[in-house]
C-alpha positions as CSV (number, residue, x, y, z in Angstrom):
1,X,-15.2,27.6,-6.8
2,X,-13.2,26.9,-10.3
3,X,-13.8,23.4,-12.0
4,X,-12.8,21.6,-15.0
5,X,-13.6,18.8,-16.5
6,X,-10.7,17.4,-18.8
7,X,-11.7,14.8,-21.0
8,X,-9.5,12.3,-23.3
9,X,-11.6,10.9,-26.2
10,X,-8.9,8.0,-27.0
11,X,-9.6,6.3,-23.9
12,X,-12.9,7.8,-22.8
13,X,-11.3,9.1,-19.3
14,X,-12.3,11.7,-17.2
15,X,-10.0,14.0,-15.0
16,X,-11.1,16.9,-12.8
17,X,-9.0,20.4,-11.8
18,X,-10.8,22.3,-9.1
19,X,-9.8,25.3,-7.7
20,X,-10.3,27.6,-4.5
21,X,-10.3,31.0,-6.4
22,X,-10.0,33.0,-3.1
23,X,-6.7,31.3,-1.8
24,X,-5.8,30.1,-5.4
25,X,-5.1,26.5,-4.4
26,X,-6.4,23.8,-6.3
27,X,-6.6,20.0,-6.7
28,X,-6.3,17.6,-9.5
29,X,-8.0,14.0,-9.4
30,X,-7.0,11.1,-11.8
31,X,-4.3,12.9,-14.2
32,X,-3.6,11.6,-17.5
33,X,0.1,11.5,-17.9
34,X,0.5,14.0,-20.7
35,X,0.1,16.7,-17.8
36,X,0.5,20.0,-19.6
37,X,-3.0,20.2,-20.0
38,X,-3.6,21.1,-16.3
39,X,-0.5,23.4,-16.2
40,X,-1.8,25.7,-18.7
41,X,-5.3,25.5,-16.8
42,X,-3.5,26.6,-13.7
43,X,-1.8,29.4,-15.6
44,X,-4.5,30.6,-17.3
45,X,-6.6,30.9,-14.3
46,X,-4.1,32.1,-11.6
47,X,-4.3,28.7,-9.6
48,X,-1.8,27.1,-8.2
49,X,-1.9,23.0,-8.0
50,X,-1.3,22.0,-4.5
51,X,-2.8,19.1,-4.3
52,X,-3.2,15.6,-6.4
53,X,-5.2,12.8,-5.7
54,X,-6.6,9.3,-7.6
55,X,-9.7,7.4,-7.0
56,X,-7.8,4.2,-7.0
57,X,-5.2,2.4,-8.9
58,X,-5.9,2.6,-12.5
59,X,-5.6,-0.1,-14.7
60,X,-6.7,1.1,-18.4
61,X,-4.4,4.5,-18.1
62,X,-1.0,5.4,-17.0
63,X,-2.0,7.5,-14.1
64,X,-0.3,11.2,-14.3
65,X,-0.2,12.0,-10.8
66,X,3.8,11.7,-10.2
67,X,4.7,13.3,-13.4
68,X,2.6,16.4,-12.0
69,X,3.9,16.2,-8.5
70,X,7.3,16.3,-9.7
71,X,6.8,19.6,-11.8
72,X,4.7,21.4,-9.3
73,X,6.0,19.9,-5.9
74,X,1.7,19.4,-4.8
75,X,1.2,16.6,-2.5
76,X,-0.1,13.5,-3.5
77,X,-3.2,12.1,-1.3
78,X,-3.8,8.6,-2.4
79,X,-6.3,5.7,-0.8
80,X,-4.6,3.2,1.9
81,X,-7.6,1.4,1.9
82,X,-8.1,-2.4,0.6
83,X,-5.7,-3.9,2.8
84,X,-1.8,-4.5,2.5
85,X,-2.1,-5.7,-1.3
86,X,-3.6,-3.0,-2.7
87,X,-1.2,-0.2,-1.2
88,X,1.1,2.3,-3.3
89,X,4.3,1.6,-3.2
90,X,5.7,5.3,-3.5
91,X,5.6,8.0,-1.0
92,X,2.4,9.7,-0.5
93,X,-0.4,11.0,2.2
94,X,-2.5,8.3,2.9
95,X,-6.2,8.3,2.9
96,X,-8.9,6.4,4.5
97,X,-12.7,6.3,4.8
98,X,-13.9,9.6,6.5
99,X,-10.6,11.9,5.9
100,X,-10.9,15.1,4.5
101,X,-8.8,17.0,2.0
102,X,-9.1,20.5,2.5
103,X,-8.2,22.9,-0.8
104,X,-8.5,26.5,0.3
105,X,-12.5,26.9,1.2
106,X,-13.3,23.3,-0.3
107,X,-13.4,20.1,1.2
108,X,-13.3,16.7,-0.2
109,X,-14.6,13.6,2.0
110,X,-13.4,10.4,1.3
111,X,-15.6,7.6,1.0
112,X,-14.3,4.0,0.7
113,X,-16.2,2.4,-2.2
114,X,-14.9,-0.7,-3.0
115,X,-16.1,-3.0,-5.6
116,X,-14.3,-2.0,-8.7
117,X,-11.3,-2.7,-6.9
118,X,-10.5,-3.0,-3.0
119,X,-8.8,0.5,-2.8
120,X,-11.3,2.7,-4.4
121,X,-12.5,5.8,-2.9
122,X,-14.7,8.3,-3.9
123,X,-14.6,12.3,-3.1
124,X,-17.6,14.0,-2.1
125,X,-17.1,17.9,-2.7
126,X,-18.2,20.5,-0.7
127,X,-18.0,24.6,-1.7
128,X,-18.5,25.9,1.7
129,X,-18.6,29.9,0.8
130,X,-21.7,28.7,-1.3
131,X,-23.4,26.3,1.1
132,X,-22.6,23.5,4.1
133,X,-24.3,20.7,1.4
134,X,-21.9,18.6,-0.6
135,X,-22.4,19.5,-4.3
136,X,-20.5,17.0,-6.4
137,X,-19.4,13.4,-6.2
138,X,-16.1,12.0,-7.8
139,X,-16.7,8.3,-8.1
140,X,-13.8,7.1,-10.4
141,X,-14.8,3.6,-11.5
142,X,-17.4,2.9,-9.0
143,X,-20.5,4.5,-10.5
144,X,-20.9,5.6,-14.2
145,X,-23.7,7.7,-16.0
146,X,-25.9,4.3,-16.5
147,X,-23.4,1.7,-15.3
148,X,-21.1,0.8,-12.7
149,X,-17.4,-0.4,-12.3
150,X,-16.8,-4.2,-13.3
151,X,-15.3,-6.4,-10.3
152,X,-13.9,-9.0,-12.7
153,X,-10.7,-6.9,-14.1
154,X,-8.4,-7.8,-11.2
155,X,-8.9,-11.4,-12.5
156,X,-9.5,-11.0,-16.3
157,X,-6.8,-8.8,-16.9
158,X,-4.3,-8.9,-14.1
159,X,-4.8,-12.7,-13.3
160,X,-5.6,-11.9,-9.6
161,X,-8.0,-15.2,-9.0
162,X,-10.9,-15.4,-6.9
163,X,-11.6,-11.3,-6.8
164,X,-14.3,-11.1,-9.0
165,X,-17.1,-12.3,-6.9
166,X,-15.4,-10.6,-3.6
167,X,-15.6,-7.5,-5.5
168,X,-19.1,-7.8,-6.4
169,X,-20.2,-8.4,-3.3
170,X,-18.5,-5.4,-2.1
171,X,-19.8,-3.4,-4.7
172,X,-23.3,-4.1,-4.0
173,X,-22.6,-3.0,-0.3
174,X,-21.0,0.3,-1.4
175,X,-23.7,1.3,-3.4
176,X,-25.8,1.4,-0.3
177,X,-23.9,4.2,0.7
178,X,-24.1,6.0,-2.7
179,X,-28.3,5.7,-2.4
180,X,-28.2,7.4,0.8
181,X,-26.5,10.7,-0.9
182,X,-28.9,13.2,-1.4
183,X,-30.3,13.3,-4.9
184,X,-29.1,16.7,-5.8
185,X,-25.6,15.7,-5.7
186,X,-23.7,16.0,-9.1
187,X,-21.8,12.7,-10.0
188,X,-18.6,12.8,-12.2
189,X,-17.1,9.6,-13.1
190,X,-13.6,8.7,-14.8
191,X,-15.1,6.9,-17.9
192,X,-17.8,7.3,-20.3
193,X,-19.1,5.2,-23.6
194,X,-16.0,3.4,-24.9
195,X,-14.1,2.6,-22.0
196,X,-13.9,-1.4,-21.2
197,X,-14.2,-0.6,-17.4
198,X,-18.0,-1.1,-17.8
199,X,-20.5,-2.8,-20.3
200,X,-22.9,0.1,-20.8
201,X,-21.4,3.5,-19.9
202,X,-23.4,6.5,-20.9
203,X,-22.4,8.9,-23.1
204,X,-23.1,12.0,-21.3
205,X,-20.2,13.0,-18.9
206,X,-22.1,13.8,-15.8
207,X,-25.4,12.6,-13.8
208,X,-26.8,13.3,-10.4
209,X,-27.3,10.6,-7.5
210,X,-30.9,11.0,-7.9
211,X,-31.2,10.2,-11.6
212,X,-28.6,7.4,-11.2
213,X,-31.0,5.7,-8.7
214,X,-33.5,5.8,-11.1
215,X,-32.1,4.8,-14.3
216,X,-28.9,3.1,-13.6
217,X,-29.6,-0.8,-13.9
218,X,-27.3,-1.4,-10.5
219,X,-30.1,0.2,-8.3
220,X,-33.0,-1.7,-9.6
221,X,-32.4,-5.1,-7.7
222,X,-33.2,-4.3,-4.2
223,X,-32.0,-6.5,-2.0
224,X,-31.6,-9.3,-4.5
225,X,-27.9,-9.4,-4.2
226,X,-27.3,-12.5,-6.2
227,X,-29.3,-11.5,-9.2
228,X,-27.3,-8.2,-9.1
229,X,-23.8,-9.9,-9.0
230,X,-25.1,-12.3,-12.0
231,X,-26.3,-9.9,-14.1
232,X,-23.2,-7.8,-13.2
233,X,-20.3,-10.3,-13.8
234,X,-22.1,-11.3,-17.0
235,X,-21.3,-9.9,-20.7
236,X,-18.4,-7.8,-19.5
237,X,-16.2,-6.6,-22.8
238,X,-12.8,-8.1,-22.9
239,X,-10.1,-6.1,-21.0
240,X,-7.3,-5.0,-23.2
241,X,-4.2,-7.0,-22.7
242,X,-2.2,-3.7,-21.6
243,X,-4.3,-3.3,-18.5
244,X,-2.1,-5.6,-16.4
245,X,0.9,-3.7,-16.9
246,X,-1.1,-0.4,-16.1
247,X,-2.3,-1.9,-12.9
248,X,1.6,-2.7,-11.9
249,X,2.8,0.8,-13.4
250,X,0.6,3.0,-11.3
251,X,1.4,1.1,-8.1
252,X,5.0,0.7,-8.0
253,X,7.8,3.2,-8.7
254,X,8.5,4.0,-12.4
255,X,10.2,6.2,-15.1
256,X,8.6,9.7,-15.0
257,X,8.0,11.4,-18.3
258,X,7.2,15.2,-17.6
259,X,7.1,16.4,-21.4
260,X,5.4,15.1,-24.5
261,X,8.6,13.9,-26.1
262,X,9.7,14.4,-29.9
263,X,10.5,11.2,-32.1
264,X,12.9,11.5,-35.1
265,X,11.5,11.2,-38.9
266,X,13.5,8.4,-40.3
267,X,15.6,8.4,-43.3
268,X,15.7,5.7,-45.6
269,X,18.7,4.0,-44.5
270,X,17.9,4.3,-40.7
271,X,14.2,3.0,-41.4
272,X,16.0,0.1,-43.6
273,X,18.3,-0.8,-40.7
274,X,15.6,-0.7,-38.2
275,X,13.2,-2.8,-40.6
276,X,15.9,-5.7,-41.3
277,X,16.3,-5.8,-37.4
278,X,12.6,-6.8,-37.1
279,X,11.5,-3.8,-35.3
280,X,7.5,-3.8,-35.8
281,X,6.0,-1.5,-37.8
282,X,2.7,0.1,-36.9
283,X,0.7,1.9,-39.8
284,X,-1.7,4.5,-38.5
285,X,-3.0,5.2,-42.0
286,X,-6.7,4.9,-42.8
287,X,-7.5,1.4,-43.6
288,X,-8.1,2.2,-47.2
289,X,-4.8,3.6,-47.9
290,X,-3.4,1.0,-46.0
291,X,-5.3,-1.8,-48.2
292,X,-3.6,0.2,-51.2
293,X,0.0,-0.5,-50.3
294,X,1.6,-1.2,-46.9
295,X,5.2,-2.5,-46.1
296,X,5.1,-6.3,-45.3
297,X,4.8,-7.5,-41.8
298,X,3.5,-3.8,-41.1
299,X,0.5,-3.9,-38.8
300,X,-2.5,-1.6,-39.1
301,X,-4.0,0.4,-36.6
302,X,-5.6,3.6,-37.3
303,X,-4.8,6.7,-35.8
304,X,-8.5,7.2,-34.3
305,X,-9.6,7.2,-31.3
306,X,-9.0,3.6,-30.6
307,X,-5.6,4.0,-31.7
308,X,-4.0,3.6,-27.9
309,X,-6.2,0.6,-27.0
310,X,-5.4,-1.8,-30.1
311,X,-1.7,-0.6,-29.7
312,X,-2.2,-1.7,-26.0
313,X,-3.5,-5.2,-27.4
314,X,-0.9,-5.8,-29.8
315,X,2.7,-3.8,-28.5
316,X,4.8,-5.2,-25.7
317,X,6.4,-2.6,-23.1
318,X,9.9,-4.2,-24.0
319,X,10.1,-3.8,-27.9
320,X,10.8,-0.7,-29.9
321,X,8.6,0.0,-32.5
322,X,8.3,2.6,-35.5
323,X,4.9,4.6,-36.7
324,X,4.0,5.3,-40.5
325,X,2.2,8.7,-39.8
326,X,2.3,12.5,-41.0
327,X,4.4,14.9,-39.5
328,X,1.3,16.8,-37.8
329,X,0.1,13.6,-36.8
330,X,3.2,12.6,-34.3
331,X,2.4,14.8,-31.4
332,X,-1.3,13.5,-31.0
333,X,-0.1,9.7,-31.4
334,X,2.8,9.9,-29.4
335,X,0.4,11.5,-26.5
336,X,-2.2,8.8,-27.0
337,X,0.5,6.1,-26.7
338,X,2.3,8.2,-23.6
339,X,-1.0,7.8,-21.7
340,X,-1.0,4.1,-21.8
341,X,2.9,3.7,-21.2
342,X,4.1,3.0,-24.8
343,X,7.2,5.3,-25.0
344,X,9.3,2.9,-27.0
345,X,9.1,4.7,-30.5
346,X,12.1,4.4,-32.3
347,X,10.9,6.7,-35.1
348,X,8.6,7.3,-37.9
349,X,8.3,7.4,-41.4
350,X,5.4,9.2,-43.3
351,X,5.7,7.5,-47.2
352,X,5.9,3.9,-47.3
353,X,6.7,4.1,-51.1
354,X,9.9,5.9,-50.2
355,X,11.2,2.8,-48.4
356,X,12.2,1.0,-51.5
357,X,10.2,-1.8,-50.4
358,X,8.1,-3.9,-52.8
359,X,4.3,-2.9,-50.9
360,X,2.0,-5.8,-50.5
361,X,-2.2,-4.7,-51.0
362,X,-4.7,-6.2,-48.7
363,X,-7.8,-8.2,-50.5
364,X,-11.1,-6.3,-49.6
365,X,-14.0,-8.1,-50.8
366,X,-17.7,-6.8,-51.4
367,X,-20.8,-8.3,-49.4
368,X,-21.6,-10.0,-52.8
369,X,-18.4,-11.8,-53.0
370,X,-18.5,-12.6,-49.3
371,X,-22.1,-14.1,-49.9
372,X,-20.7,-16.2,-52.6
373,X,-18.0,-17.8,-50.1
374,X,-20.6,-18.5,-47.0
375,X,-20.8,-21.8,-46.3
376,X,-18.0,-23.5,-49.0
377,X,-15.7,-26.0,-47.7
378,X,-12.9,-24.4,-48.4
379,X,-13.2,-21.0,-46.9
380,X,-12.6,-20.3,-43.3
381,X,-14.9,-17.0,-41.9
382,X,-13.3,-15.6,-38.9
383,X,-15.5,-13.2,-36.6
384,X,-12.9,-11.0,-34.8
385,X,-15.4,-9.0,-32.6
386,X,-16.1,-9.1,-29.2
387,X,-17.8,-12.6,-27.6
388,X,-20.5,-10.4,-26.7
389,X,-21.4,-9.1,-30.3
390,X,-20.8,-12.6,-31.5
391,X,-23.0,-14.2,-29.5
392,X,-25.9,-11.4,-30.3
393,X,-25.4,-12.6,-34.0
394,X,-23.4,-13.5,-36.2
395,X,-22.5,-15.0,-39.9
396,X,-23.6,-19.1,-39.8
397,X,-20.4,-21.0,-39.6
398,X,-18.0,-18.3,-38.6
399,X,-15.4,-19.1,-36.1
400,X,-15.0,-16.6,-33.4
401,X,-11.5,-15.2,-32.6
402,X,-11.3,-11.7,-30.9
403,X,-9.0,-9.4,-32.7
404,X,-7.1,-8.7,-29.5
405,X,-6.0,-12.2,-28.7
406,X,-5.5,-13.4,-32.3
407,X,-1.7,-13.4,-32.1
408,X,-2.0,-16.1,-29.5
409,X,-4.7,-18.2,-31.5
410,X,-3.0,-18.4,-34.9
411,X,-3.4,-22.2,-34.6
412,X,-7.2,-21.8,-35.2
413,X,-6.8,-20.3,-38.6
414,X,-6.4,-22.6,-41.6
415,X,-3.2,-22.3,-43.8
416,X,-5.1,-24.3,-46.5
417,X,-8.0,-22.7,-46.8
418,X,-9.3,-19.2,-47.8
419,X,-9.7,-17.1,-44.8
420,X,-12.2,-14.1,-44.9
421,X,-12.1,-11.8,-41.6
422,X,-15.3,-9.4,-40.7
423,X,-16.0,-7.5,-37.8
424,X,-18.6,-4.7,-37.3
425,X,-17.6,-2.4,-39.8
426,X,-14.1,-2.9,-41.2
427,X,-11.5,-1.6,-38.5
428,X,-10.9,-4.6,-36.8
429,X,-10.8,-7.0,-39.4
430,X,-8.4,-4.6,-41.1
431,X,-6.1,-4.9,-37.9
432,X,-6.9,-8.8,-37.8
433,X,-5.9,-9.3,-41.6
434,X,-2.5,-7.5,-41.1
435,X,-1.7,-9.5,-38.2
436,X,-2.4,-12.7,-40.4
437,X,-0.1,-11.6,-43.1
438,X,2.4,-10.5,-41.1
439,X,2.5,-14.1,-39.6
440,X,2.7,-15.8,-42.7
441,X,-1.1,-16.3,-43.8
442,X,-1.1,-15.6,-47.4
443,X,-4.9,-16.3,-48.8
444,X,-6.6,-14.1,-46.4
445,X,-9.5,-11.6,-47.3
446,X,-11.4,-8.8,-45.5
447,X,-14.9,-8.2,-45.9
448,X,-14.9,-4.6,-44.9
449,X,-18.9,-3.9,-44.7
450,X,-18.9,-6.1,-41.6
451,X,-22.2,-6.9,-39.9
452,X,-23.3,-3.0,-40.1
453,X,-23.3,-3.4,-44.1
454,X,-24.7,-7.2,-43.8
455,X,-27.7,-6.5,-41.8
456,X,-28.7,-3.0,-43.2
457,X,-28.1,-3.6,-47.0
458,X,-32.1,-3.0,-48.1
459,X,-34.0,-5.8,-49.8
460,X,-31.4,-8.5,-48.9
461,X,-32.8,-11.1,-46.4
462,X,-30.6,-11.8,-43.4
463,X,-30.2,-15.3,-44.6
464,X,-27.1,-16.4,-42.9
465,X,-27.4,-14.3,-39.7
466,X,-27.8,-16.4,-36.4
467,X,-27.6,-15.8,-32.9
468,X,-25.9,-18.1,-30.7
469,X,-28.8,-19.4,-28.8
470,X,-30.0,-20.7,-32.1
471,X,-27.3,-23.1,-32.7
């Protein structure tokens, strides 16, 4: 048997390439949209992709199954579980609980594991030449390392009201099927630490059923379904805004993108023409360089592993936009954006100073300057971290407005006071300040040290650090 785990750090998303070396047949599970990685694996290992499948209709990335099928001619095997509202709306071979996908001398048994979503399935792999006992379980967003899939995404991200309690009950029952599996079966989930599909995902990519039964919190409640549901639904992170679009696009027919596109580097004239037409500018430089001089109205989303997530929060799928990035960054950034379906890149520039525009500077303050402002009547302090982070501890008097929803809550920001924004370590506050400046807030400062610096300063009492329960 051939096995390769393909992991996208930017979305903490795992996909799988599994092949039978005797027959040269291979299957890909939960493919990312830039499919050249799988084509290369197949070529290098003398395998042919004949089967393609998914564990469920994903909400956090645009699955590349259809791109891969279009290029290879492989058949798609997708869940037909969950009822009529949870069916894929394009041609595929449907899967039900108990079905088996045969890939050469390998077999993948289908287990319906609803909870995260109604149609969710897992695949139990048996390598028959080695043993008639199962060896791997591909769980999708059902069971992670140290956590389980959240059942509230359909309600919070896709607006499907009344589904989270039903999903939580389904999850409780599905876990019983997982618990009945032999302890030695390897567990390979679709996500790791950093994904918003759970609240406590482990950083290790795989586990075993036996280990999860011992250490995963979800298996510690016995028959107490209510306590399990209460804990499962509490303190889940904010689902990114783009999740609703992913859920839609992964279900319906859509345009395919079978190659990583190349985007033009804009001339000064081309850029200025687009800029004056109010195309959005996404500056991917690090926050320090951005602060020294940026194009008025541009948003600072650093081109790191969180780039696609924040782009998904702040861009819509109908608008064109321009990137500020170096030539050698563009392929990586394009891949990150296409993995969530953000294909409307108009072009890019690399040097903001060559635009001829008068650049603005960000006002970044030190911890001492920040402390001097705490409690002042003419200052509004805004914590732009997630709600769970805020409730665990925040600066006294700070208003909470999560950066991902800031654009929709600008009415909560004072235009008369000095506004100081902070997060955990400065990245999100840089985004937030660029949003505020774009929307006409002139007196905005960023405390870039954030809660990390505030707490770690040696010899300094955390005089203003409070938790919500102390309010």
